[in-house]
C-alpha positions as CSV (number, residue, x, y, z in Angstrom):
1,M,60.9,52.7,129.4
2,E,61.3,56.4,129.0
3,T,62.6,56.7,132.6
4,L,65.1,53.9,131.9
5,G,66.4,55.8,128.9
6,H,66.8,59.0,131.0
7,L,68.7,56.9,133.6
8,A,71.0,55.5,131.0
9,H,71.8,59.1,129.9
10,G,72.3,60.0,133.5
11,F,74.8,57.3,134.1
12,S,76.7,58.5,131.0
13,V,77.0,61.9,132.8
14,A,77.8,60.4,136.2
15,F,80.5,58.0,134.9
16,T,82.7,60.7,133.5
17,P,86.0,60.8,135.4
18,V,85.5,64.3,136.8
19,N,82.0,63.5,138.1
20,L,83.1,60.2,139.6
21,M,85.9,62.1,141.4
22,W,83.4,64.6,142.8
23,C,81.1,61.7,143.9
24,L,84.0,60.0,145.7
25,I,85.0,63.3,147.4
26,G,81.4,64.0,148.4
27,T,80.7,60.5,149.9
28,T,84.1,60.5,151.8
29,L,83.6,64.0,153.1
30,G,80.0,63.4,154.0
31,T,80.8,60.2,155.9
32,A,83.5,62.0,157.8
33,I,81.2,64.9,158.6
34,G,78.4,62.5,159.6
35,V,80.7,60.9,162.1
36,L,81.7,64.1,163.8
37,P,79.1,65.0,166.5
38,G,77.1,68.1,166.0
39,L,78.0,68.5,162.3
40,G,75.7,67.6,159.5
41,P,75.2,67.8,155.8
42,A,73.4,71.2,155.9
43,L,76.5,72.8,157.6
44,T,78.9,71.1,155.2
45,I,77.1,72.0,152.0
46,A,76.6,75.6,153.3
47,L,80.4,75.8,153.7
48,L,81.0,74.5,150.2
49,L,78.4,76.8,148.5
50,P,81.1,79.2,147.3
51,I,82.4,76.5,144.9
52,T,79.3,77.0,142.8
53,Y,81.0,80.0,141.4
54,Q,83.9,77.9,140.1
55,V,82.5,74.4,139.3
56,A,80.0,73.1,136.7
57,P,76.5,72.6,138.1
58,E,76.5,68.8,137.4
59,A,79.8,68.4,139.4
60,S,78.7,70.5,142.3
61,F,75.3,68.8,142.8
62,I,76.9,65.4,142.5
63,L,79.3,66.5,145.3
64,F,76.4,67.9,147.4
65,A,74.4,64.7,146.9
66,G,77.4,62.6,147.9
67,I,77.8,64.6,151.1
68,Y,74.1,64.3,151.8
69,Y,74.0,60.5,151.5
70,G,77.4,60.1,153.2
71,A,76.3,62.1,156.2
72,M,73.3,59.9,156.6
73,Y,75.6,56.9,156.7
74,G,78.2,58.5,159.0
75,G,75.7,59.7,161.5
76,S,74.9,56.2,162.6
77,T,78.5,55.7,163.8
78,T,78.3,58.6,166.2
79,S,74.9,57.5,167.5
80,I,76.0,53.9,168.0
81,L,79.5,54.3,169.5
82,L,79.1,57.7,171.2
83,N,75.3,57.8,171.9
84,T,75.4,61.4,170.4
85,P,73.0,61.7,167.5
86,G,74.4,64.1,164.9
87,E,70.9,65.0,163.7
88,S,67.4,64.5,165.1
89,A,66.8,61.7,162.6
90,T,69.4,59.5,164.2
91,I,68.1,59.8,167.7
92,V,66.2,56.5,167.3
93,T,69.4,54.8,166.1
94,A,71.1,55.7,169.3
95,L,68.4,54.1,171.5
96,E,69.2,50.6,170.5
97,G,72.5,51.0,168.7
98,N,74.4,52.3,171.7
99,R,73.0,49.5,173.9
100,M,74.2,47.0,171.3
101,A,77.7,48.5,171.4
102,R,77.8,48.4,175.2
103,S,76.8,44.8,175.1
104,G,79.6,43.9,172.7
105,R,77.6,43.9,169.5
106,G,78.7,47.3,168.1
107,G,80.1,45.7,164.9
108,A,76.7,44.1,164.1
109,A,74.9,47.4,164.8
110,L,77.2,49.3,162.4
111,A,76.9,46.5,159.8
112,T,73.1,46.5,159.8
113,S,73.1,50.2,159.7
114,A,75.4,50.4,156.7
115,I,73.8,47.6,154.7
116,G,70.3,48.9,155.6
117,S,71.3,52.4,154.4
118,F,72.5,50.9,151.1
119,V,69.2,49.0,150.6
120,A,67.0,51.9,151.6
121,G,69.1,54.4,149.6
122,T,68.9,52.3,146.5
123,L,65.2,51.8,146.8
124,G,64.7,55.5,147.6
125,T,66.8,56.5,144.6
126,L,64.7,54.2,142.4
127,G,61.6,56.0,143.8
128,V,63.1,59.4,142.9
129,A,63.8,58.2,139.3
130,F,60.3,56.8,138.7
131,L,58.1,59.1,140.9
132,A,59.6,62.4,140.0
133,P,58.5,62.4,136.3
134,V,54.9,61.6,137.5
135,V,55.0,64.5,139.9
136,V,56.3,66.7,137.1
137,K,53.4,65.9,134.8
138,F,51.0,66.7,137.6
139,A,52.8,70.0,138.4
140,L,52.6,71.2,134.8
141,S,48.9,71.7,135.3
142,F,49.5,74.3,138.0
143,G,48.7,77.9,137.4
144,P,49.9,80.9,139.4
145,A,47.1,80.5,142.0
146,E,47.9,76.8,142.5
147,Y,51.6,77.6,142.9
148,F,51.0,80.3,145.4
149,S,48.7,78.0,147.4
150,L,51.3,75.2,147.3
151,M,53.9,77.6,148.7
152,V,51.6,78.7,151.4
153,L,51.1,75.0,152.3
154,A,54.9,74.5,152.3
155,F,55.4,77.5,154.5
156,I,53.0,76.2,157.1
157,T,53.9,72.6,157.1
158,V,57.7,73.0,157.0
159,S,57.7,75.6,159.7
160,A,55.6,73.3,161.9
161,V,57.7,70.2,161.2
162,L,61.2,71.8,161.5
163,G,60.5,73.8,164.7
164,S,59.7,72.7,168.3
165,S,56.6,74.8,168.0
166,S,54.6,76.3,165.1
167,V,55.1,79.8,166.6
168,R,58.9,79.5,166.6
169,G,58.8,78.0,163.1
170,L,56.6,80.7,161.7
171,T,58.7,83.4,163.4
172,S,61.8,82.1,161.7
173,L,59.9,81.9,158.4
174,F,58.9,85.6,158.8
175,V,62.6,86.5,159.3
176,G,63.3,84.8,156.0
177,F,60.5,86.7,154.3
178,V,62.1,90.0,155.4
179,I,65.6,89.0,154.2
180,G,64.1,87.8,150.9
181,M,62.5,91.2,150.3
182,I,65.8,93.2,150.8
183,G,66.8,94.8,147.5
184,V,65.1,96.4,144.5
185,D,61.6,95.1,143.7
186,L,61.8,93.8,140.2
187,Q,58.3,94.8,139.3
188,T,58.2,98.3,140.7
189,G,61.9,99.2,140.7
190,Q,61.6,100.5,144.3
191,P,64.2,99.6,146.9
192,R,62.9,97.7,150.0
193,F,64.6,97.4,153.4
194,T,67.9,98.7,152.0
195,F,68.2,101.4,154.7
196,G,69.9,103.7,152.1
197,M,72.8,101.3,151.6
198,S,73.8,100.8,148.0
199,Q,75.4,97.5,148.9
200,L,72.0,96.0,149.6
201,L,70.3,97.1,146.4
202,D,71.0,93.6,144.9
203,G,69.7,91.9,148.0
204,V,71.6,89.6,150.4
205,D,73.3,86.7,148.8
206,V,71.6,83.5,149.8
207,I,75.0,81.9,150.2
208,V,76.0,84.5,152.8
209,V,72.8,83.8,154.7
210,A,73.2,80.0,154.5
211,V,76.8,80.0,155.7
212,G,76.1,82.5,158.4
213,L,73.2,80.6,159.9
214,F,74.3,77.1,159.4
215,A,78.1,77.2,159.5
216,V,79.0,80.2,161.8
217,G,75.9,80.1,164.0
218,E,76.0,76.3,164.4
219,T,79.7,76.3,165.2
220,L,79.3,79.1,167.8
221,Y,76.5,77.1,169.4
222,M,78.6,73.8,169.5
223,A,81.6,75.7,170.9
224,S,79.4,77.2,173.7
225,R,78.2,73.7,174.6
226,R,81.7,72.1,174.6
227,Y,81.9,71.6,178.3
228,A,78.2,70.7,178.8
229,G,79.1,67.1,179.2
230,K,81.8,64.5,178.5
231,D,81.1,61.9,175.8
232,E,82.4,58.4,176.2
233,I,83.3,56.4,173.0
234,V,82.3,52.8,173.4
235,P,85.2,50.6,172.2
236,L,84.3,48.6,169.1
237,R,84.1,44.9,169.9
238,G,83.1,41.9,168.1
239,S,83.0,41.0,164.4
240,L,81.9,43.6,161.8
241,Y,79.9,40.8,160.0
242,M,76.4,39.9,161.0
243,T,75.5,36.3,161.8
244,A,72.8,34.4,159.8
245,A,70.3,35.1,162.6
246,E,71.0,38.8,162.6
247,W,70.6,38.9,158.8
248,A,67.2,37.2,159.2
249,R,66.1,39.8,161.8
250,S,67.4,42.7,159.7
251,W,66.3,42.3,156.1
252,K,62.6,42.7,156.7
253,A,63.2,45.7,158.9
254,W,65.3,47.3,156.1
255,L,62.4,46.8,153.6
256,R,59.8,48.1,156.0
257,G,61.9,51.1,156.9
258,A,62.5,52.0,153.3
259,L,58.9,51.6,152.3
260,L,57.9,53.8,155.2
261,G,60.6,56.5,154.9
262,F,60.5,57.3,151.2
263,P,56.8,58.3,150.8
264,I,56.9,60.4,154.0
265,G,60.1,62.0,153.0
266,A,58.6,62.9,149.6
267,L,55.6,64.7,151.2
268,P,55.8,68.6,151.3
269,A,55.7,68.2,155.1
270,G,58.0,65.2,155.2
271,G,61.3,64.9,156.8
272,A,63.2,62.0,158.5
273,E,62.1,62.3,162.1
274,I,58.5,61.0,161.7
275,P,59.4,57.8,159.7
276,T,62.3,56.9,161.9
277,F,60.2,57.0,165.1
278,L,57.3,55.2,163.3
279,S,59.7,52.5,162.1
280,Y,61.1,52.0,165.6
281,A,57.6,51.6,167.0
282,I,56.6,49.1,164.2
283,E,59.8,47.0,164.7
284,K,59.3,46.9,168.5
285,K,55.7,45.8,168.0
286,L,56.6,43.1,165.4
287,S,59.8,41.8,167.0
288,N,60.0,38.3,168.6
289,H,62.7,39.7,170.8
290,K,60.9,42.4,172.7
291,E,63.0,41.8,175.8
292,E,66.1,43.1,174.0
293,F,64.6,46.6,173.4
294,G,65.9,49.1,175.9
295,T,68.1,46.5,177.6
296,V,70.9,44.8,175.5
297,G,69.8,46.4,172.3
298,A,67.6,44.9,169.5
299,I,69.1,44.9,166.0
300,E,65.7,45.5,164.4
301,G,65.6,48.8,166.3
302,V,68.7,49.9,164.4
303,A,68.0,48.4,161.0
304,G,64.5,49.8,160.5
305,P,65.0,53.4,161.6
306,E,68.3,53.6,159.7
307,A,66.6,52.4,156.5
308,A,63.7,54.8,157.1
309,N,66.2,57.7,157.6
310,N,68.1,57.0,154.3
311,A,64.9,56.4,152.3
312,S,63.4,59.6,153.5
313,A,66.6,61.4,152.5
314,A,66.0,60.3,149.0
315,G,62.3,61.2,149.2
316,V,63.2,64.8,150.1
317,L,64.7,65.2,146.7
318,V,61.3,64.6,145.0
319,P,59.5,67.9,146.1
320,M,62.8,69.8,145.8
321,L,63.5,68.8,142.2
322,T,59.9,68.7,140.9
323,L,58.2,71.6,142.8
324,G,61.1,73.6,144.1
325,L,60.0,72.9,147.7
326,P,62.7,72.1,150.3
327,T,61.4,70.0,153.2
328,S,64.6,69.8,155.2
329,A,67.5,72.0,156.2
330,T,69.8,70.3,153.7
331,A,67.3,70.6,150.9
332,A,67.0,74.3,151.6
333,I,70.7,74.7,151.3
334,M,70.8,72.7,148.0
335,L,68.0,74.9,146.7
336,S,70.1,78.0,147.4
337,A,72.8,76.3,145.3
338,F,70.4,76.0,142.4
339,Q,69.8,79.8,142.7
340,S,73.5,80.5,142.6
341,Y,73.5,78.9,139.1
342,G,70.4,80.9,138.1
343,I,68.4,77.6,138.0
344,N,64.9,77.4,139.5
345,P,63.9,73.8,140.4
346,G,60.4,72.9,139.3
347,P,58.5,71.0,136.6
348,M,60.5,72.5,133.8
349,L,63.8,71.5,135.4
350,F,63.6,68.0,133.9
351,M,63.3,69.4,130.5
352,T,65.7,72.4,130.6
353,Q,68.4,70.7,132.8
354,A,68.2,67.0,131.9
355,N,71.9,66.4,132.2
356,L,71.9,67.9,135.7
357,V,68.8,66.1,137.0
358,W,69.5,62.6,135.6
359,G,73.2,62.8,136.2
360,L,72.4,63.7,139.8
361,I,70.0,60.8,140.2
362,A,72.4,58.3,138.6
363,S,75.2,59.5,140.9
364,L,73.1,58.6,143.9
365,F,73.2,54.9,142.9
366,I,77.0,55.2,142.5
367,A,77.3,57.0,145.9
368,N,75.4,54.1,147.6
369,I,77.9,51.6,146.3
370,I,80.9,53.7,147.2
371,L,79.5,54.2,150.7
372,V,79.2,50.5,151.4
373,I,82.8,50.1,150.3
374,L,83.9,53.0,152.5
375,N,81.9,52.3,155.6
376,L,82.5,48.8,156.8
377,P,86.3,48.3,156.0
378,L,87.2,51.8,157.2
379,I,85.2,52.0,160.3
380,G,88.3,52.2,162.5
381,L,89.4,55.3,160.6
382,W,86.0,57.0,161.1
383,V,86.1,56.3,164.8
384,R,89.5,58.0,165.0
385,L,87.9,61.2,163.7
386,L,86.0,61.4,166.9
387,K,89.3,62.3,168.6
388,I,89.9,65.5,166.6
389,P,90.3,68.4,169.2
390,A,87.1,70.5,169.2
391,P,88.9,73.9,169.2
392,Q,90.8,73.2,166.1
393,L,87.7,71.8,164.4
394,Y,85.6,74.9,165.2
395,A,88.3,77.3,164.3
396,G,88.8,75.6,160.9
397,I,85.1,75.8,160.1
398,L,85.0,79.6,160.9
399,V,88.1,80.3,158.8
400,F,86.8,78.3,155.9
401,A,83.4,80.1,156.2
402,T,85.1,83.5,156.2
403,V,87.4,82.9,153.3
404,G,84.7,81.3,151.2
405,T,82.3,84.1,151.8
406,Y,84.8,86.8,151.1
407,G,85.8,85.0,147.9
408,I,82.3,85.4,146.5
409,S,82.4,89.2,145.9
410,Q,85.4,90.4,147.9
411,S,83.0,92.6,149.9
412,P,83.6,93.5,153.5
413,T,79.9,94.2,153.8
414,D,79.3,90.5,153.2
415,L,81.6,89.6,156.1
416,V,79.7,91.9,158.4
417,I,76.4,90.4,157.3
418,L,77.9,86.9,157.7
419,Y,78.8,87.4,161.3
420,L,75.7,89.3,162.2
421,L,73.7,86.4,160.8
422,G,76.1,84.0,162.6
423,G,75.3,85.7,165.9
424,A,71.6,85.5,165.1
425,G,71.9,81.8,164.2
426,F,73.6,81.2,167.5
427,L,70.8,82.9,169.4
428,M,68.2,81.0,167.4
429,R,69.8,77.6,168.3
430,R,70.2,78.7,171.9
431,F,66.5,79.5,172.2
432,D,65.3,76.7,170.1
433,F,64.2,78.6,167.0
434,P,64.7,76.5,163.8
435,T,67.1,78.1,161.2
436,A,65.9,76.1,158.1
437,P,62.7,78.1,157.8
438,V,64.7,81.3,157.4
439,I,66.4,79.9,154.3
440,I,63.1,78.5,153.0
441,G,61.3,81.8,153.5
442,M,64.2,83.8,151.9
443,I,64.2,81.6,148.8
444,L,60.5,80.9,148.3
445,W,59.0,84.2,149.3
446,P,60.1,86.1,146.2
447,L,58.7,83.3,144.1
448,A,55.4,83.2,146.0
449,E,55.1,87.0,145.7
450,A,55.6,86.8,142.0
451,Q,53.0,84.0,141.6
452,F,50.6,86.0,143.8
453,R,50.9,89.1,141.7
454,R,50.6,87.1,138.5
455,A,47.4,85.4,139.7
456,M,45.9,88.8,140.8
457,T,46.8,90.3,137.4
458,I,45.2,87.5,135.4
459,S,42.0,87.7,137.6
460,N,41.9,91.5,137.4
461,G,42.3,91.8,141.2
462,D,39.7,89.2,142.0
463,W,40.7,87.3,145.2
464,S,38.3,84.5,144.5
465,V,40.9,83.1,142.0
466,F,42.5,81.4,145.0
467,Y,39.4,79.5,146.1
468,K,37.5,79.1,142.8
469,H,40.1,76.7,141.5
470,P,39.5,73.3,143.2
471,L,43.3,72.4,143.5
472,S,44.1,75.8,144.9
473,L,41.3,75.6,147.4
474,T,42.4,72.1,148.5
475,L,46.0,73.3,149.1
476,L,44.8,76.3,151.1
477,T,42.5,74.1,153.1
478,L,45.4,71.7,153.9
479,A,47.5,74.7,154.9
480,F,44.8,75.9,157.3
481,I,44.4,72.4,158.8
482,G,48.2,72.2,159.2
483,L,48.1,75.6,161.1
484,V,45.2,75.0,163.5
485,G,45.1,71.1,163.5
486,P,47.9,70.5,166.0
487,H,46.4,73.1,168.4
488,I,43.0,71.4,168.2
489,W,44.6,68.0,168.7
490,A,46.6,69.2,171.7
491,Y,43.4,70.7,173.2
492,V,41.4,67.4,172.7
493,E,44.3,65.4,174.2
494,R,44.4,67.6,177.3
495,R,40.7,67.3,177.8
496,R,40.9,63.5,177.3
497,R,43.7,63.1,179.9
498,R,41.8,65.4,182.3
499,G,38.7,63.1,182.1
500,P,35.1,64.2,182.6
501,E,34.9,67.2,184.8
502,H,33.0,66.9,188.1
503,V,29.8,68.8,188.0
504,P,28.8,70.3,191.4
505,G,25.5,69.0,192.7
506,D,25.7,65.6,191.0
507,A,25.1,62.6,193.2
């Protein structure tokens, strides 16, 4: 009952005319960005971060959440009609969706994707509303040692999940640590990594880093790959409405995908890739139309993964809001937006910023309804966005990034840092180093360092404080398993494939 009361208060915040306007803008912009190949919610939110200096926090986060959900919806259009996943989470949608489009059933694929996204998004948002307060009560029992151990677990798992290898992920994370330490140490008053430059005494603004890596770096990378191959848009044929048989094949997949995606997305090492692939495997196994998979396209192979994708997007908000832990690139950018307002997500956020949190959650329900209205009737308009000339699109992003960054502090130094980081972001994408751990490391390292120092002060320098507390020991053990487990598993798999070795001298 208490949660329902909070939700009612959240709807009173979300239903104000100004916040409804921001929700509509966010969902429309997010859908458009999701449709454009190569762009995603992380890049878009990074570009819009400078508005946090001008707009109330409730309005800006309702805008960002609308972009986040809208991009999840819009990404399916590109995957189905162009066979070009905008993000790794929509790769599975392209497997069956594009085959359905080529066999004349693109309308049904887009319909099951949109309706499944609505169902999963609604169930996922309900999960956020009812699960987050439970996590908050649990997190309030954390002390400094537990918080530090939790952040170590987040560093390890997020770096492993977001990168193609743990070494690349941890390298990116270490770069974020270094950037996070630039400036004056608040405890000792000593400058660190400033190289004698007074402009760096306050540190590097997280918005500059986010825009540089995600907007400038990503745009340069996409521009460099413009002529890598020519994409063919499959013409949209057939009705946009599903038949009764397609409804019967889709609704169970929607529910299974939602129930799979939300809990995995809510884990500190969650994300959308794992549940979408699992959902596809489950639907392929349970389907009575296995012959359609990989040939003409099976509608369950679109419905389940799309539902899992959107439910996991909602699940990602749970650790971000309750523990301050981002588990995706978009969540990392949104966490930097919190810092722009001087707000630290965590257990106390639900008490100190009730209007913001519950208004945000309520706006997600509204965004889901708006997105269903926007997606199906306006699908022809979204398809036309695919014809925007790439040079003008990339130039517009770079201009917007430059103007927005300069508007923060009118500092030429920020522009130099912006394009240095943009070049670094391009090289990281070129050599397959994930950029999200840089933001995560930059934001969380100062907090982890503060918790570590606090724990050591309370224990009078006794390191055993990190393994004498059962919860802290458990978290560190999980972090160790996350670090070495994949390597042990890979070694065992190699030995298993190789089979028993021949021993010389045996008969």
